[in-house]
C-alpha positions in Angstrom: 98.4 107.2 112.9 98.4 106.3 116.6 99.0 102.7 117.5 95.7 102.7 119.3 94.0 103.6 116.0 95.8 100.9 114.1 94.8 98.3 116.8 91.2 99.4 116.6 91.2 99.2 112.8 92.4 95.6 113.0 89.8 94.6 115.6 87.1 96.2 113.4 88.2 94.3 110.4 88.5 91.0 112.3 84.9 91.5 113.4 83.7 92.3 109.8 85.5 89.1 108.6 83.8 87.0 111.2 80.4 88.5 110.4 80.8 87.5 106.8 81.8 83.9 107.5 85.5 84.1 106.5 88.4 82.5 108.4 92.0 83.8 108.4 95.3 81.9 108.5 96.8 81.5 112.0 99.5 84.0 111.4 97.0 86.8 111.1 96.2 86.3 114.8 99.7 85.9 116.3 100.6 88.4 119.0 103.8 90.4 119.0 105.1 88.0 121.8 104.2 84.9 119.7 106.1 86.4 116.7 109.4 86.4 118.7 109.5 82.6 118.7 108.7 82.1 115.0 111.7 80.6 113.2 112.8 80.5 109.6 110.0 78.1 108.6 107.9 81.3 108.5 110.2 83.4 106.4 107.7 83.4 103.5 105.4 85.5 105.7 108.2 87.9 106.5 109.8 88.1 103.1 106.5 88.5 101.2 104.9 90.9 103.7 101.9 88.7 104.4 99.5 89.9 107.1 98.2 93.2 108.3 98.6 96.5 106.5 96.9 99.7 107.7 97.4 102.9 105.7 96.2 106.5 105.8 98.3 107.2 102.7 100.3 109.7 104.8 97.4 112.1 105.0 96.7 111.7 108.7 92.9 111.1 108.6 92.3 107.4 108.3 88.5 107.7 108.8 88.2 109.8 105.6 91.1 108.4 103.5 92.5 105.0 104.2 92.4 101.2 103.9 92.8 98.2 106.2 93.9 95.0 104.6 95.5 91.7 105.2 97.6 89.9 102.6 96.8 86.2 102.8 99.2 84.9 100.1 101.6 86.4 97.6 104.7 85.6 95.6 107.8 87.8 95.6 109.0 89.7 92.5 112.4 90.3 94.1 113.2 86.7 95.4 113.0 83.8 92.9 112.8 81.2 95.6 109.1 82.1 96.1 107.3 80.7 93.0 103.7 81.9 93.5 102.4 83.9 90.6 99.2 85.0 92.3 98.2 86.9 95.4 95.1 87.2 97.6 94.0 89.9 100.0 91.1 90.9 102.2 90.4 94.6 102.6 88.0 96.7 104.6 86.5 100.0 103.5 84.4 101.8 106.1 81.3 103.7 105.1 82.4 107.3 104.6 86.0 106.3 103.8 87.7 106.8 100.5 90.7 105.1 98.9 92.5 107.3 96.4 92.6 107.1 92.6 95.5 105.0 91.2 96.5 102.4 88.7 99.0 99.5 88.5 101.7 99.3 85.8 101.9 95.5 85.8 99.3 94.0 88.1 95.8 92.9 86.9 93.3 92.0 89.7 89.8 91.0 90.4 88.1 93.1 93.1 85.3 91.2 94.8 82.6 92.4 97.2 82.8 89.7 99.8 80.1 91.1 102.0 78.6 94.1 103.8 77.6 97.3 101.9 77.8 98.3 98.3 81.2 99.1 96.9 81.6 101.9 94.3 84.6 102.0 92.0 85.2 105.0 89.7 87.0 104.2 86.5 89.3 106.0 84.1 91.7 105.0 81.4 95.3 106.4 81.7 96.4 108.6 78.7 99.9 108.6 77.2 101.1 110.9 80.0 99.6 108.6 82.7 96.9 111.2 83.5 93.1 110.6 83.6 91.8 110.2 80.1 88.3 111.2 79.0 87.8 108.1 76.9 85.1 105.4 77.6 86.3 102.6 79.9 85.8 98.9 79.2 84.3 97.2 82.2 84.8 93.4 82.7 82.5 92.2 85.5 81.4 88.7 86.2 81.6 87.5 82.6 80.0 90.7 81.2 82.0 93.3 79.1 80.6 96.8 78.4 81.7 100.4 78.2 81.0 103.3 80.5 82.0 107.0 80.3 85.2 108.1 82.1 84.6 108.6 85.8 81.6 106.4 86.1 81.1 104.8 89.5 80.5 101.1 89.0 78.6 99.6 91.9 79.4 96.1 93.3 76.9 94.4 95.6 78.0 91.5 97.8 79.1 88.6 95.5 79.8 90.8 92.5 83.3 91.5 91.1 85.2 93.5 88.5 88.5 92.9 86.7 90.9 95.9 86.8 93.7 95.9 84.2 97.1 97.7 84.2 96.8 101.4 83.4 93.1 101.4 84.4 92.6 104.1 87.1 90.3 103.2 89.9 89.3 104.4 93.4 87.1 103.0 96.1 84.1 104.4 98.0 81.1 102.9 99.8 77.5 103.7 98.8 76.1 105.8 101.6 73.7 104.0 103.9 74.8 100.5 103.0 77.5 99.9 105.7 81.2 98.9 105.7 82.4 96.6 102.9 84.6 93.5 103.1 86.6 93.4 99.8 88.4 90.5 98.3 91.4 90.9 95.9 92.7 88.1 93.7 95.6 89.2 91.5 98.9 88.5 90.0 101.9 88.3 92.3 102.5 92.0 93.1 104.7 94.5 94.9 102.7 97.3 96.4 105.8 99.4 97.0 106.6 99.8 93.3 103.4 99.1 91.3 101.0 101.9 92.5 100.6 105.1 90.5 98.5 107.4 92.6 97.0 110.5 91.1 97.6 112.9 92.8 100.6 111.3 94.5 100.1 110.2 98.1 102.2 108.2 100.6 101.9 104.5 101.3 102.7 103.6 104.9 101.7 105.8 107.9 104.0 107.3 110.5 103.0 105.6 113.8 102.7 107.2 117.2 103.3 104.5 119.8 100.6 105.4 122.4 100.0 101.7 123.3 101.4 98.3 122.7 100.7 96.7 119.3 97.7 94.3 119.2 99.0 92.7 116.0 102.2 93.5 114.2 102.0 95.1 110.7 103.5 93.3 107.8 106.7 95.5 107.9 107.2 95.0 111.7 107.9 91.3 112.1 111.0 90.5 114.1 113.7 88.4 112.5 113.8 84.7 113.1 115.7 83.7 116.3 118.4 81.9 114.4 121.0 83.3 112.0 119.8 83.8 108.5 121.5 81.3 106.1 121.6 82.4 102.4 121.9 79.3 100.3 124.3 79.5 97.4 125.0 83.2 98.0 128.0 83.5 100.3 128.7 87.1 99.5 125.5 88.6 100.6 124.9 90.4 103.9 123.8 88.1 106.8 121.7 89.7 109.4 121.6 88.4 113.0 118.6 88.3 115.3 117.6 91.6 116.9 117.8 91.8 120.7 115.8 95.1 120.8 112.3 95.3 122.3 109.3 95.5 119.9 107.2 98.5 120.8 109.9 100.5 122.6 110.9 103.8 121.2 114.7 104.3 121.1 116.6 107.5 120.6 119.9 108.6 119.1 121.3 108.6 122.7 120.4 104.9 123.0 122.0 104.3 119.6 125.3 106.0 120.6 125.4 103.9 123.8 125.4 100.6 121.9 128.7 98.6 122.2 131.3 99.7 119.6 131.2 96.3 117.9 127.4 96.4 117.5 126.1 97.2 114.0 122.7 98.7 114.0 120.6 101.6 112.7 117.8 103.6 114.1 114.6 104.4 112.1 111.7 106.3 113.7 112.7 105.0 117.2 113.1 101.4 116.1 116.6 99.7 116.3 117.4 97.3 113.5 120.3 94.9 113.9 122.8 94.6 111.1 125.7 92.3 110.3 129.0 92.8 108.5 128.7 92.8 104.7 130.0 89.9 102.6 132.6 90.1 99.9 130.3 90.5 96.9 128.4 93.3 98.6 131.7 95.1 99.4 133.0 94.6 95.8 129.9 96.3 94.4 130.1 99.1 97.0 133.8 99.7 96.2 133.2 99.9 92.5 130.4 102.3 92.9 132.4 104.5 95.3 135.3 104.7 92.9 133.0 105.4 89.9 131.4 108.3 91.7 134.6 109.6 93.1 136.4 109.6 89.7 133.5 111.5 88.1 133.5 114.1 90.9 137.2 114.5 90.7 137.2 114.9 86.9 134.5 117.6 87.1 136.3 119.2 90.1 133.0 119.1 91.9 132.2 120.0 95.5 130.2 116.8 96.2 131.7 114.0 98.3 131.1 110.3 98.0 131.2 108.3 101.3 131.1 104.5 101.6 129.5 103.0 104.7 129.5 102.6 107.5 128.8 106.3 108.1 126.0 107.5 110.4 123.3 109.7 108.9 121.0 111.6 111.3 118.5 111.8 108.6 115.7 114.0 110.1 118.1 115.9 112.4 115.9 114.6 115.2 116.6 112.1 118.0 114.7 109.1 116.5 116.6 108.2 113.3 120.2 107.3 112.5 120.6 105.3 109.3 123.8 103.7 108.0 123.6 103.5 104.1 126.0 101.5 102.1 127.0 104.6 100.1 126.0 108.2 99.8 126.8 111.4 97.8 126.4 114.7 99.6 126.9 118.1 98.0 126.2 120.4 101.0 129.4 120.4 103.1 127.6 122.1 106.0 125.9 118.8 106.7 129.2 116.9 107.1 130.2 116.7 110.8 133.2 114.8 112.3 131.1 111.8 113.4 128.0 111.9 111.2 126.0 113.5 108.4 123.3 115.8 109.7 120.3 115.8 107.3 119.5 114.1 104.0 122.3 113.3 101.5 121.7 114.0 97.9 122.0 110.4 96.7 121.8 107.2 98.8 122.7 103.6 97.6 121.5 100.5 99.5 122.8 97.1 98.4 120.1 94.6 99.4 120.3 91.0 100.7 117.5 88.5 101.1 117.1 89.5 104.7 117.2 93.3 104.3 114.8 93.7 101.4 111.8 94.7 103.4 113.8 97.5 105.1 115.5 98.7 101.9 112.5 98.6 99.6 109.9 99.8 102.0 110.9 101.3 105.3 114.0 103.2 104.0 112.3 104.1 100.8 109.6 106.0 102.6 112.1 107.5 105.0 114.5 108.7 102.4 111.7 110.3 100.3 110.2 112.1 103.3 113.6 113.3 104.6 114.5 115.0 101.3 116.9 112.6 99.7 117.0 113.6 96.0 117.8 110.2 94.5 117.7 106.6 95.9 119.3 103.5 94.3 118.4 100.0 95.4 121.1 97.6 94.1 120.1 93.9 93.9 123.2 91.7 93.5 121.1 88.6 92.9 119.2 90.1 90.0 122.1 92.3 88.9 119.7 95.2 88.7 119.3 98.7 90.1 116.0 100.3 91.0 116.2 104.1 90.9 113.9 106.6 92.6 114.3 110.3 91.7 112.3 111.9 94.5 113.0 115.5 93.6 111.2 115.2 90.3 108.5 112.8 91.5 109.3 110.5 88.6 108.2 106.9 88.5 110.9 104.4 89.6 113.1 102.9 86.8 114.8 99.5 86.8 118.1 99.1 85.0 119.6 95.7 84.2 123.1 94.3 84.1 123.7 95.4 80.5 122.4 98.9 81.0 123.8 102.2 82.2 122.2 104.2 85.0 122.1 108.0 84.4 122.7 109.9 87.6 119.9 112.4 88.2 121.6 114.6 90.7 124.3 115.3 88.1 121.7 116.2 85.5 122.3 112.7 83.9 125.7 113.8 82.6 127.2 110.9 84.5 126.2 107.3 83.7 127.2 104.2 85.6 127.9 101.1 83.5 126.3 98.2 85.4 128.3 95.6 83.4 131.4 96.9 85.1 129.7 97.1 88.6 128.4 93.5 88.5 131.4 92.0 86.8 
């Protein structure tokens, strides 16, 4: 999407919200310039991705398939310091626009027509293979429970609501001739990055063409607070310093290579992200994983190579991205150059800290998937868990705990990593 389109979407939604008598929290109206001065007292907004979210699901036609929403409150499934067990959002669906079929593995939610036109929600149950079932669907709407045939479009007029349960497929449309709809969502605390099963699969966050300055920042674009991040009680985690780079400016690989040698940063789609040196626990985990992969490859006399960061990866082979993963496995030697990797590694590992979660779980996740990385591990030292995406098989992500073993998909699951050893 073009930035100008995103700006207009937000203006249109702000207008619809005003017309229906709703008022937003102050942070929804902060300008990019105002965000630069917001300190750590606003980290809940950053860490829980409150605020604006515009998506065309990666399909490139927002007017036909898309959603505009703002998250007003949410907890955080990945950070125990945030105790909220609920979330609230406002969404806008334009007349003639469609939001694709999906369900949630864990989240239940109430969808409420807050004003405007008539909302249509088509319902299916998920079968044992997580496909659309042909069984009747139980509808729970404003205190009434009843059954409808699979695929029925349930209409919600202003003030009406429906409860949607885990594994209950649903999409969103507007009844023609009734106008744009303002939708409310009240739900459990949720993670939109890992709890949406779209059928057929689609993307989540759009690629943005910066044709004008941002009117509002999106929830994954907030600058870091202008003081050093302090991680209470976790001295081994990565600490990330404030970014000196300009919001809205598009940087290139040439800009990245001109950074001072002591500067740690990475470039993603023209945006420079500041990084800091890793802590001791981070490095301990990275070293153990590196040795585990290297020993397996040596034992099998394999051609793959495991490289621990920092190593530059020019992920898309273009001039807008140079990432620095914590660890990678690459099996195509033609991609290994003297000073960088050209193209996607086969497996990438990122070890998250409280201040890097948004980038590792969302921005890099989307980037690695689209670039052709076959397998992506997100290691959470605090939870002692590993979230694994196997992009080449389009499998759903799997979470492995401290007492489990992670099968390595790129090695046909013949290799397993014992997490008890890694987190010891």
